[in-house]
N, C-alpha and C positions, 0 to 999 in steps of 0.2 A: 051359220054356216050352211053351206048347201050339202046334200047328200054325197055328191061328188066330191067335195072336198073332205068330208068326214072319211069316205071310202079311202081316199089317198093317204090320210093321217093314218087310219087304220093299217092300212098295208105297209106304210113306212115303219109304224111301230111293230109289226110282227117281223118285219125283215131284221129290223135293228135287233129285236128279241133273239131271233133265230141266230143271228151273227154271233151275239154274245154268246150263246149257248154251245157254240162250236169252238171258242176260245181254249187254248191248251192250259192246263193248269202247270203251275211250276212249282216244283217241290225240292229240297234239299235234303239228300239221302242222309239218315241218321240225325237230322236237324242241327243242333248247335255242336253234336258230337262230330259231325263229318263222318268222312271214309276212313276209317282207321281200326285198329285191333279194338273191339268193343270190350268195355269192363264187364259186361254181363254174358260174354260169349256170343255162340250164334243166335241166341235168343233175342239179342237186342235188336239185329236187324229183321229178324222174322217178325218180331212185334211192331216194328216200324213198318214193313211192308203189310202186315194185316191192318194197321190201323188207316192205310190210304187206298181210296178206290180209285186206282190208275185206269185210265183209258187211251186208246191209241191217240197219238200226237201230243201227250202230256210231256213236259220237260222236266228233266230230272237233273240236279247239279251234283255232281261228285266232287267234293272238296277234301285235298288232301295235300300233305307236303310233297313236292317232288324229291325223288330220291329215296324216301321213306315208305311209299305206297305206290300202287299202280292200280289199274282197273282192267280186268279182262273179262272177255266173253268166253264162256266154256259149255260144254254139252252138258246135260244133266247127270250122266253118268260121271263126268270127271267133276262136276260139283260135288254130287254125293261122296266121292272118295277124295275129295280135296286134291285132285291131281290137276297140277298147273303146268305140267311139263309141254303141253302142245294145246295151248289156247287157241280159240277162233281168232282172235284178236287183241291185242293188249294196247293200252292207252297209257303212257307214261307220264301225262300231264292232267291236272284237273280239268273239268269242264263241263259244259252243259250238254245233256244228250236228249234228243227228240226221238220217241219211239214211235215207229212208224206202222208197225204191224200188231195184230191181235196175238195174243201168246204169252207164254213163260219166258222171260229171259234170265239166265245163269249168269251171275257176275260174282267175281271174287278177286283177290289180290295174288300176285305170283311171287310175292317176297316169301322166303323160308318161313314155314310155320304160321303165316298170319291167317290162312285159310283155316287150318285145324282150331286156331284160338278164336274163329267166329267171325273173321272179316270175309264173309260172303252173304249174298242176298239173292233169292230168287222174286222177281217180280212179275206179276201176270198184270197184262194189259187188255181190258176188255174193249169190244168194238165200240166206236163212237155211235151215237143215236142217228146222225145224218150221214148219208153217203159221202165217200170222198171223192173229190173232183177227178176228172179224167186226168192221166199224167200229160204233162206238156212234153213237147218233143225232146226238150233236154232231159227229161226225167227218164225217157225210154233208151237212152244210150247205155253202154256198157258201164259195169261197176269200175273199171280200171279207169274209164273217161271221166266219171263221177267224181273220182278221188282228186282230180285235178281241176275240175270246174268249180268256178264260184256260183252258187245259187243265186246270189244277190249281193248287193255291195259289202254287207257285213257278215255273210254266213259262207262257210264252206262245207260241203257235204263230205262225208267220210264214211266209209263201210256200209254203204246203203245196201248192200246185198244181205246183210245181218238184220235188217229191219229198224235200224235206228241210224241216226246221224248226229255227230257231234257240231255243235254250234261254236264257232270260234271267232270272236270279234277280229275283223280285219284292221290292221294299222296301215293308214294311207299316208306315205310320206313324199313329201314334195321333192322334186329333183332339182 
């Protein structure tokens, strides 16, 4: 092989390696336990969070029974006090969430007594090593518009202003 061909192969290999390195990791919060009142109290989810090195764009699945649990984003103060009276946002159904910003997210359940029994988790997302792409025109619209727009054929963006989005598989029905 010529030097030009070897350089091309090396460039492709580096590009593939770099793309692979930017893939989002996917986790299930609580692993097999899921999102519920943990048997070990708050230490259960704290240990889960400490065992995972989360970075921006990672995807977390919150699995729970509808009507028995929910998922709420709250402030640090409300998290510490287990105050669920005025959450920033509440999701009534389980799902996968992609975290788009660096920082700590405080999540709990709004059902009576669940937070005080340990159903809460603080998740820190570190910045990614590679720079994020520039936002597309559709990403620069208002959060209200984003709640109504399909980001792709199988994804729906929700609550973008809070630094994460819920990924919901779309069901396409024939008419």
